[in-house]
C-alpha positions in Angstrom: 10.9 31.1 4.5 12.5 30.6 7.9 12.4 26.8 7.5 14.0 27.1 4.0 16.8 29.3 5.4 17.5 26.8 8.2 17.7 24.0 5.7 20.1 26.0 3.5 22.2 26.8 6.6 22.2 23.2 7.6 23.4 22.1 4.1 26.1 24.7 4.1 27.3 23.5 7.5 27.2 19.9 6.3 29.3 20.8 3.3 31.7 22.8 5.4 32.2 19.9 7.9 32.6 17.4 5.1 35.3 19.6 3.6 37.1 19.9 6.9 36.9 16.1 7.4 38.2 15.4 3.9 41.1 17.9 4.3 42.1 16.3 7.7 42.0 12.9 6.1 44.2 14.1 3.2 46.7 15.6 5.6 46.7 12.5 7.8 47.3 10.3 4.7 50.1 12.7 3.6 51.8 12.5 7.0 51.6 8.7 6.9 53.1 8.7 3.4 56.0 11.0 4.4 56.7 8.9 7.5 56.6 5.7 5.5 59.0 7.2 2.9 61.3 8.3 5.7 61.4 4.9 7.3 62.0 2.9 4.1 64.3 5.5 2.8 66.6 4.8 5.8 67.0 1.2 4.8 70.2 1.0 2.6 69.2 0.2 -1.0 72.0 -2.3 -1.2 70.8 -4.2 2.0 70.6 -7.9 1.4 69.7 -8.8 5.0 68.2 -7.1 8.0 67.8 -7.6 11.7 64.5 -6.3 13.1 64.0 -6.2 16.9 60.6 -5.4 18.2 59.3 -3.9 21.4 56.8 -6.3 22.9 54.2 -3.6 22.1 54.6 -4.1 18.4 53.0 -7.0 16.5 55.3 -9.1 14.3 52.5 -8.8 11.8 53.2 -5.0 11.3 53.0 -4.3 7.6 56.4 -2.7 7.5 57.9 -6.1 8.5 55.9 -7.9 5.8 57.0 -5.4 3.2 60.7 -5.8 4.2 60.3 -9.6 4.1 58.7 -9.4 0.7 61.6 -7.2 -0.6 64.5 -9.2 0.8 63.0 -12.7 1.3 61.9 -14.0 4.7 65.2 -15.9 5.1 67.1 -12.6 4.9 65.1 -10.8 7.6 65.5 -11.9 11.2 62.7 -10.7 13.6 63.0 -11.0 17.4 60.7 -9.6 20.1 61.7 -8.1 23.4 60.2 -9.8 26.5 57.3 -8.1 28.1 58.5 -8.9 31.6 61.8 -9.7 33.3 60.8 -13.0 34.9 63.3 -12.2 37.6 62.9 -12.2 41.3 64.8 -10.3 44.0 64.5 -13.4 46.2 65.1 -16.3 43.8 68.5 -16.7 42.2 67.4 -19.7 40.2 64.5 -17.8 38.7 66.9 -15.1 37.7 69.0 -17.6 35.8 66.0 -19.1 34.1 64.8 -15.7 33.0 68.1 -14.7 31.5 68.4 -18.1 29.7 64.9 -17.6 28.2 65.7 -14.1 27.0 69.0 -15.3 25.6 67.2 -18.1 23.7 64.6 -15.7 22.3 66.8 -12.7 21.4 70.5 -13.4 21.4 70.8 -16.9 20.0 68.7 -16.3 16.9 70.8 -13.3 16.1 74.1 -15.2 16.6 72.8 -18.0 14.3 71.5 -15.5 11.7 74.6 -13.3 11.6 76.9 -16.3 11.2 75.5 -16.7 7.7 74.3 -13.2 6.8 75.8 -9.8 6.4 73.2 -7.9 8.5 73.3 -4.7 6.5 71.1 -2.7 8.9 69.4 -3.0 12.3 65.8 -1.9 12.8 64.0 -1.3 16.0 60.2 -0.8 16.1 58.5 0.4 19.2 55.5 2.3 20.6 57.4 4.6 22.9 61.2 4.9 22.4 61.6 3.9 26.0 59.4 0.8 25.9 60.4 -1.7 28.4 59.2 -3.7 31.4 58.9 -3.1 35.1 62.1 -3.6 37.1 61.6 -6.6 39.5 63.6 -4.9 42.2 62.7 -1.3 41.7 59.0 -1.3 40.5 59.1 2.4 39.7 61.8 1.9 37.1 61.4 0.6 33.6 64.1 -1.7 32.2 64.9 -1.1 28.5 68.0 -3.3 28.2 66.2 -5.9 26.2 64.3 -3.3 24.2 66.0 -0.4 22.5 69.5 -1.0 24.0 69.8 -4.3 22.3 69.8 -2.9 18.7 71.7 0.3 19.8 74.6 -1.8 21.1 74.6 -4.1 18.1 74.6 -1.3 15.6 77.4 0.4 17.4 79.4 -2.8 17.7 78.9 -3.8 14.0 79.0 -0.2 12.7 75.7 -0.7 10.9 72.9 1.8 10.2 70.2 1.8 13.0 66.6 2.6 12.0 64.3 3.4 15.0 60.6 3.4 14.1 58.3 4.7 16.9 54.5 5.1 17.1 54.0 7.4 20.0 55.9 10.7 20.0 55.6 11.4 23.8 59.3 10.8 24.3 60.0 13.7 22.0 58.0 16.1 24.2 59.4 14.9 27.6 62.6 13.9 29.3 63.6 10.5 28.0 67.1 9.2 28.3 66.7 6.7 25.4 65.4 9.4 23.1 68.1 11.8 24.2 70.8 9.2 23.5 69.7 8.3 19.9 69.3 12.0 19.0 72.7 13.0 20.3 75.3 12.5 17.5 78.0 12.9 20.1 76.7 9.9 22.1 75.5 7.4 19.6 78.4 5.8 17.7 76.6 4.6 14.6 74.4 6.1 11.8 70.9 6.4 13.0 67.6 7.4 11.5 64.4 8.0 13.6 61.1 7.7 11.8 57.4 7.8 12.9 55.5 4.6 12.1 51.7 4.2 12.4 49.7 1.6 14.3 48.0 -1.2 12.5 
């Protein structure tokens, strides 16, 4: 009798745990769907071309990129990736020039070429943390974000285009973060902005 009661209690516990796991899975799936709808809902329906700038922590194979390319055509979606390091040196001026030339070639020139022929109806930035960046070559305790989030912010402000920021890690929303504070302050940022959670691959 005791053994039978233990088996029944074990089955009851199994059923309870399975129910909890299934509920958590449904809630997680629902959160992902809401986040996805928030992200894609921020892309103007009339958009014919987009500029997507990626933090170096985001793969250019992210499914959101593939979906936008499928919707608009790969020729109408420009994707650039922020550098993962500065390449600069406090001691070597020629290295600094080489590093800037490389970053210009990878980030600025493709946009200039693309925007010469396309309307660029919205600017998208995908990142892990909102303040993704790389270590400052002169001040190692500082993180440089100029080639990360500030590139799309300044372009969106200059062109007066919608900016969509998709982030994976919400730490910046629970801590002091200048970049997060800037994009959430409607007095500071001078373009329409939507901030949406995205999910890792």
